C-alpha positions in Angstrom: -16.6 -16.1 2.1 -13.8 -14.9 4.2 -15.2 -15.7 7.6 -13.2 -18.2 8.5 -10.1 -17.1 6.7 -7.1 -15.6 8.6 -6.7 -11.9 7.8 -3.1 -12.1 8.2 -2.8 -14.8 5.3 -5.0 -12.9 3.4 -3.0 -9.7 3.8 0.3 -11.9 2.9 -1.3 -13.1 -0.1 -2.8 -9.4 -1.3 0.9 -7.8 -1.0 2.6 -10.9 -2.7 -0.1 -10.7 -5.7 0.3 -6.8 -6.3 4.0 -6.8 -5.6 4.4 -9.9 -8.1 2.6 -7.8 -10.9 5.0 -4.8 -10.3 8.0 -6.2 -10.1 7.3 -7.7 -13.7 7.5 -4.6 -15.2 10.6 -2.5 -13.3 12.5 -5.8 -14.5 11.9 -5.2 -17.8 11.9 -1.5 -18.0 15.1 -1.5 -16.0 16.9 -3.2 -18.5 14.9 -2.0 -21.7 16.0 1.8 -21.0 19.7 0.8 -20.7 19.1 -1.1 -23.9 17.6 2.1 -25.8 20.6 4.5 -24.4 22.9 1.7 -26.1 20.7 1.8 -29.4 20.9 5.6 -29.8 24.5 5.8 -28.5 25.2 3.5 -31.7 23.0 5.3 -34.0 24.5 8.8 -33.1 27.9 7.2 -33.5 27.6 5.3 -36.6 24.6 7.0 -38.1 23.0 3.5 -38.9 19.7 3.9 -39.7 19.1 0.3 -38.4 20.1 1.3 -34.9 17.5 4.1 -35.2 14.6 1.6 -36.4 15.3 -0.7 -33.4 15.3 2.7 -30.7 11.7 3.5 -32.1 10.3 0.2 -32.2 11.3 -0.6 -28.4 10.9 3.0 -27.4 7.1 2.6 -27.6 7.0 -0.9 -25.9 9.1 0.6 -23.0 6.9 3.5 -22.7 3.9 1.1 -22.4 5.7 -1.1 -19.7 7.1 1.9 -17.7 3.7 3.3 -17.6 2.1 -0.1 -16.2 5.3 -0.3 -13.7 4.2 3.1 -12.5 0.5 2.3 -11.9 1.1 -1.0 -10.4 3.3 0.4 -7.9 1.4 2.9 -6.6 -1.5 0.3 -5.1 1.5 -1.2 -2.6 2.2 2.0 -1.1 -1.1 2.3 0.3 -1.0 -1.1 1.7 1.5 -0.3 4.0 -1.0 2.2 5.5 -4.0 -0.2 5.2 -2.7 -3.8 5.9 0.6 -3.3 7.5 0.0 -0.1 9.8 1.8 -1.6 12.9 4.8 -2.3 10.7 4.7 1.1 9.4 4.6 2.6 12.4 7.6 0.6 13.8 9.8 0.8 11.2 8.8 4.0 9.3 11.6 6.1 10.8 14.0 3.9 8.9 12.6 2.9 5.6 10.2 6.1 5.1 13.1 8.4 4.4 14.7 5.7 2.0 11.3 5.6 -0.2 11.1 9.1 -0.2 14.6 9.5 -1.5 13.3 7.3 -4.3 10.6 9.7 -5.1 13.0 12.8 -5.1 15.6 11.3 -7.1 14.8 8.7 -9.5 11.1 9.2 -9.8 11.3 13.1 -10.4 14.6 12.0 -12.7 12.7 9.4 -14.7 9.2 11.9 -15.2 11.3 15.1 -15.7 13.3 13.4 -18.9 10.8 10.8 -20.0 8.1 13.5 -22.0 11.8 14.7 -23.7 12.8 10.8 -24.3 9.4 10.0 -25.8 8.3 13.0 -28.0 11.2 15.6 -28.2 13.6 14.3 -30.7 12.1 16.9 -33.2 12.4 19.8 -30.5 15.7 19.5 -28.6 18.2 17.7 -31.3 19.9 14.3 -31.4 22.5 15.4 -28.3 20.1 16.5 -25.8 17.9 13.5 -26.8 20.4 11.5 -25.9 21.3 12.8 -22.5 17.4 12.5 -22.0 17.6 8.7 -22.5 20.6 8.7 -20.4 18.5 10.5 -17.6 15.7 7.8 -17.9 17.9 4.8 -17.5 20.0 6.3 -14.5 16.3 6.9 -13.1 15.6 3.3 -13.2 18.9 2.1 -11.6 18.4 5.2 -8.9 15.0 3.5 -8.1 16.4 0.1 -8.0 19.0 1.4 -5.8 16.8 2.9 -3.2 14.0 0.4 -3.0 16.5 -2.7 -3.1 18.2 -0.6 0.0 14.8 -0.4 1.7 13.9 -4.3 1.3 17.7 -5.1 2.1 17.6 -3.4 5.5 14.5 -5.7 6.0 16.6 -8.5 5.3 19.3 -7.8 7.3 19.2 -4.9 9.3 21.7 -2.7 10.5 22.4 1.1 11.9 19.4 1.4 13.7 18.5 1.9 17.4 15.4 0.8 19.6 13.0 3.7 20.5 11.1 3.2 23.6 7.9 2.5 22.1 9.6 -0.4 20.2 10.2 1.9 16.9 13.1 1.3 14.6 15.0 4.8 14.9 17.9 5.7 12.6 21.6 5.5 14.8 24.4 7.7 14.3 25.1 6.9 10.2 22.4 6.8 7.5 25.1 4.7 5.8 25.0 2.2 8.0 21.3 1.7 7.1 21.5 2.3 3.3 24.5 0.2 2.7 23.3 -2.9 5.2 25.0 -6.2 4.8 22.9 -7.6 2.1 22.2 -4.7 -0.2 25.5 -4.6 -2.4 25.1 -8.2 -3.2 21.2 -7.9 -4.0 21.4 -4.8 -5.7 24.1 -6.6 -8.3 22.1 -9.6 -8.4 19.0 -7.9 -9.1 19.6 -5.3 -11.7 21.9 -8.1 -13.7 18.7 -10.1 -13.5 16.6 -7.1 -15.2 19.3 -6.7 -18.1 19.1 -10.6 -18.8 15.2 -10.4 -18.5 15.3 -7.7 -21.2 17.9 -9.4 -23.1 15.8 -12.8 -23.4 12.5 -10.8 -24.4 14.9 -8.8 -27.3 16.1 -12.2 -28.2 12.7 -14.0 -28.2 11.5 -10.9 -30.4 14.4 -11.1 -32.6 13.9 -15.0 -33.0 10.1 -14.8 -33.7 10.9 -13.0 -36.8 13.9 -14.2 -37.8 11.7 -17.6 -38.0 9.6 -15.6 -40.5 12.3 -13.9 -42.7 15.8 -15.0 -41.7 17.0 -12.1 -44.1 15.5 -9.4 -41.7 18.5 -7.1 -40.8 16.3 -5.9 -37.7 15.5 -9.4 -36.4 19.1 -10.4 -36.9 20.4 -7.2 -34.9 18.1 -7.8 -32.0 18.9 -11.4 -31.7 22.5 -10.9 -32.4 22.6 -8.3 -29.2 20.6 -10.3 -27.3 22.8 -13.5 -27.5 25.8 -11.6 -27.0 24.3 -10.4 -23.6 23.1 -13.9 -22.5 26.5 -15.5 -23.4 28.4 -12.5 -21.6 26.2 -11.7 -18.6 24.6 -15.1 -17.5 28.2 -16.2 -16.0 28.5 -13.4 -14.4 24.7 -13.4 -12.7 25.6 -17.0 -11.8 28.8 -15.8 -9.7 26.9 -12.8 -8.4 24.0 -15.0 -7.4 26.8 -17.4 -5.5 28.2 -14.4 -3.5 24.7 -13.3 -2.4 24.0 -17.1 -1.6 27.2 -16.9 0.8 26.3 -13.5 2.3 22.7 -14.9 2.9 24.5 -18.1 5.0 25.9 -15.8 7.0 23.2 -13.5 7.9 20.1 -15.5 7.3 21.0 -18.9 7.9 17.5 -20.5 8.1 16.7 -18.9 4.7 19.5 -21.0 3.1 18.6 -24.1 5.2 15.3 -24.0 3.5 16.7 -23.4 0.2 18.6 -26.5 0.6 16.2 -28.5 2.4 18.3 -29.2 5.3 16.1 -30.1 7.8 18.9 -32.0 9.6 22.3 -30.7 10.5 25.5 -32.7 8.4 28.4 -32.4 10.9 30.5 -34.2 7.9 29.4 -32.7 5.0 25.8 -31.8 3.3 24.5 -33.3 0.0 22.9 -30.9 -2.5 19.5 -32.1 -3.1 18.6 -31.9 -6.6 15.0 -32.7 -6.1 12.4 -34.1 -3.5 9.4 -33.2 -1.6 10.0 -31.2 1.2 8.1 -32.7 4.6 7.9 -30.4 7.3 5.7 -32.2 9.3 8.3 -35.4 9.3 11.1 -33.0 9.0 12.8 -34.5 5.9 12.7 -34.4 2.4 11.0 -37.3 0.9 12.3 -38.8 -2.5 15.3 -36.6 -2.3 17.9 -36.8 -5.4 20.8 -35.9 -4.0 24.6 -35.2 -4.7 26.9 -35.9 -1.7 29.1 -33.2 -0.4 27.7 -30.7 -2.9 26.3 -28.4 -0.8 29.4 -27.9 1.3 31.3 -27.3 -1.6 29.0 -24.6 -2.8 28.6 -22.8 0.5 31.9 -23.5 2.1 33.9 -24.7 -0.9 34.9 -27.7 1.3 33.3 -31.1 0.8 33.6 -32.2 4.5 32.4 -28.6 6.0 29.7 -29.0 8.4 26.4 -27.3 7.6 23.7 -26.7 10.5 20.2 -27.4 9.5 16.7 -26.5 10.8 17.1 -28.8 13.7 19.2 -25.8 15.5 16.4 -23.5 14.9 13.1 -23.2 17.2 10.0 -24.5 14.9 8.3 -21.2 15.3 11.2 -19.4 13.2 11.2 -21.9 10.3 10.3 -20.3 6.9 8.1 -22.3 4.4 10.3 -24.8 3.4 8.3 -26.3 0.4 7.9 -23.1 -1.3 11.4 -21.6 -0.9 13.1 -25.0 -1.9 11.1 -24.9 -5.2 11.6 -21.4 -6.1 14.8 -21.3 -5.5 15.3 -24.7 -7.8 13.0 -22.7 -10.5 15.6 -19.6 -10.4 18.8 -21.7 -10.4 17.6 -24.0 -13.6 16.7 -20.8 -15.4 20.1 -19.2 -14.8 21.8 -22.4 -16.2 19.2 -22.7 -19.2 20.2 -18.9 -19.7 24.2 -19.7 -19.8 23.2 -22.7 -22.2 21.3 -20.6 -24.6 24.2 -18.3 -24.6 26.8 -20.7 -25.4 24.5 -22.3 -27.9 24.6 -19.1 -29.5 28.5 -19.0 -29.3 28.5 -22.1 -30.9 26.1 -21.1 -33.7 28.1 -17.7 -34.3 31.5 -19.6 -34.9 30.0 -22.0 -36.9 28.1 -19.2 -39.1 24.7 -19.7 -38.5 23.3 -17.8 -35.7 20.2 -16.7 -38.3 20.0 -19.6 -40.1 19.8 -22.1 -37.2 15.9 -22.3 -36.8 16.1 -24.9 -33.5 18.2 -22.1 -31.9 15.5 -19.6 -32.8 12.7 -21.7 -31.5 14.6 -22.2 -28.3 15.2 -18.7 -27.7 11.5 -18.0 -28.3 10.6 -20.3 -25.6 13.3 -18.6 -23.3 11.7 -15.4 -24.1 9.5 -15.3 -20.5 12.3 -16.9 -18.5 13.6 -13.7 -17.0 10.4 -12.9 -15.7 9.8 -16.2 -14.0 13.4 -16.4 -12.6 12.9 -12.8 -11.0 9.6 -13.7 -9.5 10.8 -17.1 -8.3 13.8 -15.1 -7.0 11.8 -12.6 -5.0 9.6 -15.7 -3.5 13.2 -17.0 -2.1 13.9 -13.8 -0.7 10.7 -12.7 0.7 9.1 -15.9 2.0 12.8 -17.2 3.4 12.4 -13.9 5.5 9.4 -15.4 7.3 8.3 -15.5 9.8 9.7 -12.2 10.3 9.1 -8.7 8.5 12.3 -7.2 10.0 14.5 -10.5 10.2 14.8 -11.6 13.7 13.3 -8.6 15.1 9.7 -7.9 13.9 7.6 -10.7 13.3 4.6 -10.9 10.7 2.1 -11.5 12.6 3.0 -8.6 15.0 2.7 -6.0 11.9 -0.5 -6.4 10.7 -2.9 -4.2 11.1 -5.9 -5.2 13.3 -8.4 -6.0 10.2 -11.1 -8.5 9.7 -10.5 -11.2 7.3 -13.8 -10.1 5.1 -12.2 -6.6 4.7 -8.9 -7.7 3.7 -10.8 -10.2 1.3 -12.9 -8.2 -0.7 -10.0 -5.8 -1.1 -8.1 -8.6 -2.7 -10.8 -9.9 -4.7 -10.8 -6.5 -6.2 -7.3 -6.5 -6.8 -7.2 -9.5 -8.6 -10.1 -8.6 -10.9 -8.8 -5.3 -12.0 -5.0 -6.3 -12.0 -5.9 -9.0 -14.3 -8.1 -6.7 -16.6 -5.8 -3.5 -16.8 -2.5 -5.5 -16.8 -3.7 -8.4 -18.7 -4.8 -5.9 -21.5 -1.6 -3.8 -21.2 0.6 -7.1 -21.8 -1.8 -8.3 -24.4 -1.1 -5.0 -26.2 2.9 -5.3 -25.4 3.0 -8.7 -27.3 0.7 -6.9 -30.2 3.7 -4.9 -30.7 6.3 -6.9 -30.3 4.5 -9.3 -33.2 4.8 -6.3 -35.6 8.3 -6.2 -37.4 10.1 -3.5 -36.8 10.1 -0.9 -39.7 12.4 1.7 -41.5 12.0 5.0 -39.7 14.2 7.0 -41.9 12.3 6.3 -45.1 11.5 9.5 -47.4 12.9 10.5 -50.4 15.7 9.2 -52.1 18.5 10.3 -50.2 16.4 9.5 -46.6 17.1 13.2 -45.5 14.0 14.5 -45.2 12.6 12.5 -42.4 16.1 13.3 -40.7 16.0 17.0 -41.2 12.3 16.6 -39.6 13.6 15.3 -36.5 16.0 18.2 -36.2 19.1 16.1 -37.4 21.2 17.1 -40.2 23.6 14.4 -41.4 27.0 15.0 -42.3 28.7 13.3 -45.2 29.8 10.3 -43.0 26.1 9.9 -41.7 24.9 9.9 -45.5 27.3 7.1 -46.2 26.4 5.2 -43.4 22.6 5.2 -43.9 22.2 1.8 -46.2 19.3 1.0 -48.2 17.5 -1.4 -46.0 17.9 -4.6 -48.2 21.8 -4.1 -48.6 22.2 -4.0 -44.8 21.2 -7.2 -43.9 24.0 -8.1 -41.5 23.4 -4.8 -39.9 26.8 -5.0 -38.4 25.8 -7.8 -36.5 29.2 -8.6 -34.8 28.9 -12.6 -36.2 
């Protein structure tokens, strides 16, 4: 089946497939861990049962997503040794320690406190349990820190020396390696993307239940919090993306040229191509819809600023323009759609119709998966735009692969596709089943609702007793509308 295939292409497809599956789950769990910490903090501060209900509801979803993220990530490390052994040998002295730091700090932090977070409330008490929740949230952020440092070094390598055998060796300062030129921008952009991904999932679940019952206090709270996140954070993400783009223009100009579809240089100001069909054979964008001077305004803040095109770079160094061009537009388009939904929610809030506007709820439901699509599109821009290099400008992808035959790589690729869709498809189906069920009151029991609280190691004081209302009287849930 794969006798005439390209082993290098199959190895790239295999890694792209597995990392795409993996990236979905951390993009969700990073934001969801922080959301759980916020919910528990609000519960401890206000004593309102509503926050505890939502915490328990999303905790189960987090546990499943976190587990799938861990399992899907294990496979990628093996591929470094099987499909990319030359890359591992040459870049290992730099990226190996960074990945080890991720395990020693983030993974141990998450694993050490995850059990307490999931099962320890009745055993350790509310304060220690909250600390465990904070540690898990911090662990997800630390994990993102180290992984993005590795990826950013491959994009903008710094702080290294070349060994006699062609290896990349650490230089005098690890700080130059860790905090390479693109790392701060990529870290901020990716972590905010994870928060927005979670916000739109939470908003979609809240919208789903609002469409069934507008008086559902849990749905109201979820939807309100998610829409605040969309309205406040989406503009910050657009600004962070712009700063990241400027950094990319400085250090990876070919990637920006592919993103913009600029095959030719523009000495008097470059247009922004809204849409079109990249034609790499003829070095042009067919059927282009352009905004004159807009690209120069965005990238140089000057309508007449010159911008170089791919005609200034050897053809063998061109990235695949079509893929990068459209992935970038999908990412940007979804970013502005998120902003639009956030602004729409502000209008609804101002008019007192946040929970009474079914069209808004349906739009939020449709936008539920948008964060996942946007982060995958952004990853495609980042990784495909780096081609034909694994270490930008220094080590080519063709020089990084293991000397394997195409049938061997193809067979493992087919196995991955089958297993991933079976295992993670089932897991995703189960997550959707969990989200479909409306949150339930977790503190119900006797008339004062104290029994279950005490069973969790919590004895509320007078202020907490007053702050735990019957569910039918907490319709607004402190929605902040």
